[in-house]
Every structure is written in C-alpha cells, then in structure tokens.
C-alpha positions in Angstrom: 0.0 0.0 0.0 1.2 3.5 -0.7 0.6 6.6 1.5 1.2 9.9 -0.3 1.0 13.4 1.2 0.1 16.1 -1.4 -0.1 19.9 -1.3 -3.8 20.8 -1.5 -3.1 23.9 -3.6 -0.6 22.6 -6.3 -1.2 18.9 -5.7 2.6 18.4 -5.6 3.9 15.5 -3.7 5.4 16.3 -0.3 6.1 12.8 1.1 5.2 9.2 0.2 5.9 5.8 1.7 5.2 2.3 0.5 4.1 -0.5 2.8 3.1 -4.0 1.7 0.7 -4.6 4.7 -2.2 -2.8 6.2 -1.3 0.4 8.1 -3.0 2.3 10.9 -2.9 6.0 10.3 -3.7 9.1 12.5 -3.5 12.7 11.1 -4.0 15.4 13.7 -2.9 19.1 13.1 0.6 18.9 11.6 1.5 15.4 12.9 0.9 12.1 11.0 1.6 8.8 12.7 1.6 5.5 10.9 1.7 2.1 12.5 2.7 -1.0 10.5 4.5 -4.3 10.6 7.9 -4.5 8.8 9.4 -7.8 7.7 13.1 -8.2 7.7 15.3 -11.0 6.3 18.6 -10.5 8.3 19.6 -13.4 10.4 16.6 -15.7 11.0 14.2 -13.0 9.8 11.3 -11.6 11.8 8.7 -8.9 12.1 9.0 -5.5 13.7 6.1 -3.4 14.8 7.1 0.1 13.7 5.6 3.6 14.4 6.5 6.3 11.8 6.0 9.9 12.9 5.9 12.7 10.3 5.7 16.3 11.4 5.2 19.1 8.9 6.6 22.6 9.6 6.7 25.8 7.6 10.0 27.8 7.6 10.0 30.9 9.7 7.7 33.6 8.3 8.5 37.2 8.8 6.1 39.3 10.9 4.7 39.1 14.3 2.1 36.3 14.8 0.0 38.3 17.2 -0.1 41.2 14.8 -1.1 38.9 12.0 -4.0 37.4 14.0 -5.2 40.9 15.0 -5.2 42.0 11.4 -7.1 38.8 10.4 -9.8 39.4 13.0 -10.1 43.1 12.0 -10.0 42.8 8.2 -11.4 39.4 7.4 -9.2 37.4 5.0 -6.5 40.1 4.6 -3.6 38.7 6.7 -0.6 40.8 5.6 -0.5 39.2 2.1 0.0 35.7 3.6 -2.2 33.0 2.1 -2.1 29.3 1.2 -0.7 29.9 -2.3 2.1 32.2 -1.2 3.3 29.9 1.6 6.3 27.7 0.8 6.2 23.9 0.9 6.3 22.6 4.5 9.5 20.9 5.8 9.1 17.3 6.6 10.6 16.0 9.9 10.4 12.2 10.1 11.4 9.5 12.6 10.7 5.8 13.0 10.3 3.9 16.3 10.1 0.2 17.1 7.2 -0.7 19.5 8.0 -3.7 21.8 4.3 -4.7 21.8 1.8 -5.8 19.2 -0.8 -3.2 18.6 -4.5 -3.9 17.6 -5.5 -0.2 17.6 -4.2 3.2 18.5 -5.5 6.8 18.8 -4.6 10.2 20.1 -6.4 11.5 23.2 -9.1 14.2 22.7 -10.0 17.0 25.1 -12.7 19.7 25.1 -10.6 22.5 23.6 -7.7 20.5 22.3 -5.2 22.5 24.5 -4.0 19.7 26.7 -1.0 17.8 25.4 -2.1 14.7 23.4 -1.1 11.2 24.4 -1.1 8.2 22.1 -3.1 5.3 23.5 -2.2 1.8 22.2 -4.4 -1.2 22.5 -2.1 -4.2 22.6 -2.6 -7.8 21.6 -2.8 -8.6 25.4 -5.7 -6.2 25.7 -3.7 -3.6 27.7 -4.2 0.1 27.2 -1.0 2.1 27.1 -0.9 5.9 27.0 2.4 7.3 25.7 3.2 11.1 26.1 3.8 13.0 22.8 7.5 13.4 23.6 8.0 9.7 23.3 7.0 9.4 19.7 7.8 12.9 18.5 10.0 13.3 15.4 11.6 16.3 17.2 13.5 14.1 19.6 17.2 15.2 19.0 19.6 12.9 17.2 23.3 12.9 16.7 23.0 13.5 13.0 23.7 17.2 12.1 22.8 16.6 8.4 19.4 15.3 9.1 16.6 17.0 7.1 14.7 19.4 9.3 17.2 19.2 12.1 16.5 22.9 13.0 13.1 21.8 14.3 14.5 19.3 16.8 13.8 20.2 20.5 16.7 19.9 22.8 14.3 19.8 25.8 13.0 16.4 24.6 14.7 13.1 25.5 17.3 12.0 23.0 16.1 9.7 20.2 16.0 6.0 20.8 14.9 3.6 18.1 13.0 1.4 20.6 10.1 2.8 22.7 10.7 2.0 26.3 7.4 1.0 27.9 7.0 2.2 31.5 4.5 0.9 34.0 3.0 4.4 34.3 1.9 4.1 30.7 -0.6 1.3 31.5 -4.1 2.6 32.0 -5.8 -0.6 33.1 -3.0 -1.4 35.6 -3.4 -5.0 36.8 -7.0 -5.3 35.6 -7.2 -8.1 33.0 -9.5 -7.4 30.0 -10.8 -9.8 27.4 -11.6 -9.4 23.7 -11.1 -5.7 23.5 -11.5 -4.6 19.8 -12.2 -0.8 19.9 -10.9 2.2 21.9 -12.3 5.7 22.1 -11.3 9.0 23.7 -14.2 11.3 24.6 -13.7 14.9 25.7 -15.0 15.8 29.2 -16.3 19.0 30.8 -12.8 19.8 32.1 -10.1 20.5 29.5 -7.5 18.5 31.4 -9.4 15.2 31.2 -10.7 12.7 28.7 -12.8 9.6 29.1 -11.1 6.5 27.8 -13.4 3.7 26.7 -12.4 0.2 25.6 -15.0 -2.2 24.4 -15.3 -5.8 23.3 -16.2 -8.8 25.4 -15.3 -6.6 28.4 -16.1 -2.9 28.8 -13.5 -0.6 30.4 -14.1 3.1 31.2 -11.7 5.4 32.9 -11.1 9.1 33.4 -7.6 10.0 32.1 -5.7 13.3 32.8 -2.8 13.4 30.4 -1.0 16.3 32.1 -0.8 14.3 35.4 1.4 11.5 33.8 4.9 11.6 35.4 7.5 13.2 33.2 10.2 11.1 31.5 
C-alpha cells in the first residue's frame, strides 16, 4: 500500500511511503503517525512493529504572529499578504520507532478545547491500554545527525532519540486489571479541558477518566 501526502493547492507530492501490509494512520494538526509491521530477512528474519511519525513545519515567516492574528480578525481574510498559495512547501521531519508490543488499535487523546498535550493510546494484543506522552513518539527528539533533514526543528528539551520505545509501568491505564476481547478504543472529551474519558469495548467494557497532564514526566 502507498501513502502519499500532497499539497492541496498545487497537488505536488510532499512525502510518500510504500508498505506491503495494512497500516494504521492518524492525522491530527501537523502530525501524522503511521503504525505498520515490517518484515526483515537479516539473520533468521522476523517482524518489527514500527511507528512512523511525520511532522510538517513551515519555515519561519517574517512578521509578528499576534499582529497577523489581530489584522485577520479586524480585516477578514487580509492577513498581511500571507495565504495558502504564497506559503512555501512545508518541511518534513520524520522519525521511526520500534514498538516492543503488538498493537491492535491506536488513537490520540481528545480534550474539550484541544489544548492539553495529546497522548497516544495503544491497544495491545494482550488487551492492555498504554498511554504514551507525545515526547516519546515525537519526530523532534534530538539525534546525533547534524545533516538530518529538518534538524532545525529538533527540540533539545526532549529526551534523545532511541529507536526502541521504552514501555513504562506508568503508561498502562488498566494497571493489573485483565481485559478480554477488546476490539475498539475511544477517547471522549469531558467538561474539564485537562481530562478525557477512555473507553475500551469488546467482550469486556473498560471506562476510565484520564488526565494526560498528570502523567509523570520522563
């Protein structure tokens, strides 16, 4: 299967990736995450469960952002001459991670206003729910490669890049509770911006309030 990202104005190709098997894809704001199984033939061969993160950024645009928003609210669509056609192509920052668990489904948490930092929730083959902070799977995690495309967007405050995602016990939402036959997970916004309602359904039904900002830092 082929995933292709195209510019909606000029229909020019920004990024594409080919995968032979089914993929799970999430596209929220400027971040695309793709989960797939990769077969390799080295040694005795095997399968890796990989998570590809693609983040799209525009180069720095001259002008004060607050002033641009003020002029937009005051004059409608006139935003200092900046529009979709005049913007340059976004820079693509990409990173691949190996997940040490088999995933059946995944999603990003949703909150009322979308202000709270998003977590990625994984449903594993063992029917466990794992919530990973965004810094774990971010393409902005710094590397030691100064020639990497988009290196200027790396964030030094993030933990250094590691190819394998380290699963911590604090990620597990259902703790020691055993669930059976879970096939679907949902994140439902709640009255308070800082919380979301996690629902997992199947043979069992699991419901829990989750506050992403309270997860211990890495």
